[in-house]
C-alpha positions in Angstrom: -101.4 -24.4 -61.9 -104.1 -26.9 -61.2 -103.4 -30.0 -59.2 -105.5 -33.3 -59.0 -105.0 -35.3 -56.5 -105.7 -39.0 -56.3 -106.3 -41.4 -52.7 -105.2 -45.0 -53.3 -106.7 -47.9 -51.5 -104.5 -49.1 -48.6 -102.1 -45.8 -49.1 -101.9 -43.4 -46.8 -100.5 -40.7 -49.1 -102.7 -39.2 -52.0 -100.7 -39.1 -55.4 -100.6 -35.6 -57.3 -100.3 -34.1 -60.2 -100.1 -30.2 -61.4 -101.5 -29.2 -65.1 -101.5 -25.8 -66.1 -105.0 -25.1 -67.6 -108.2 -26.2 -66.1 -109.0 -28.0 -69.6 -106.5 -30.3 -68.7 -106.9 -31.7 -65.5 -110.7 -31.8 -66.0 -110.4 -33.9 -69.0 -108.3 -36.4 -67.2 -110.7 -36.3 -64.1 -113.8 -37.1 -66.5 -111.5 -40.0 -67.6 -110.7 -41.4 -64.0 -114.3 -41.2 -62.9 -115.3 -42.7 -66.3 -112.4 -45.3 -65.7 -113.6 -45.5 -61.7 -117.4 -47.0 -63.0 -115.9 -49.8 -65.5 -115.9 -53.3 -63.9 -112.9 -54.8 -62.6 -112.7 -57.0 -65.5 -112.0 -53.7 -68.2 -110.0 -51.7 -65.1 -107.2 -50.3 -67.2 -103.9 -48.4 -66.2 -104.2 -44.7 -66.3 -100.7 -42.8 -66.8 -100.5 -39.4 -66.1 -98.0 -36.7 -66.3 -97.4 -33.7 -64.8 -96.6 -29.9 -66.1 -95.0 -28.9 -63.1 -92.3 -31.4 -62.7 -91.5 -32.7 -66.6 -90.1 -36.0 -66.1 -92.7 -36.6 -63.8 -94.8 -39.8 -65.2 -97.8 -41.6 -62.7 -99.4 -45.3 -63.5 -101.9 -46.4 -61.7 -104.8 -48.9 -61.8 -108.4 -47.3 -62.3 -109.5 -50.4 -59.7 -107.2 -49.0 -57.1 -108.3 -45.6 -57.0 -110.7 -44.3 -54.3 -111.1 -40.9 -54.5 -110.1 -38.0 -57.5 -110.1 -34.1 -56.6 -108.8 -31.2 -58.3 -107.9 -28.0 -56.9 -106.6 -24.4 -57.5 -102.4 -23.7 -56.6 -102.8 -19.9 -55.7 -99.3 -17.8 -55.5 -101.3 -15.5 -52.8 -101.0 -16.4 -48.8 -98.2 -18.4 -49.3 -99.4 -21.3 -51.3 -102.3 -23.2 -52.1 -106.4 -23.3 -51.0 -106.0 -26.2 -48.6 -106.4 -29.7 -50.2 -108.9 -32.1 -48.9 -112.7 -32.0 -49.3 -114.4 -29.6 -46.6 -118.1 -28.9 -45.8 -119.3 -25.3 -45.5 -121.9 -25.2 -43.4 -123.5 -21.4 -42.4 
């Protein structure tokens, strides 16, 4: 299961959906990135659905998204990789 997480302007809590296939979540990720690069006049509403919770629907304006990330949920070690952005310095 793959999670796509959005951070919104002026919101302390992220919005997340889950998809079973990486190709599905990657397609949505690319669409969101493209929408974020468009000008404010052409900003559109993005509707997302979740595979894990069938009735979960989310609609957000692309101009309100400040970051988007994908991470894989794993059943190993009690749940998931730690979400968020990290920097590995060796």
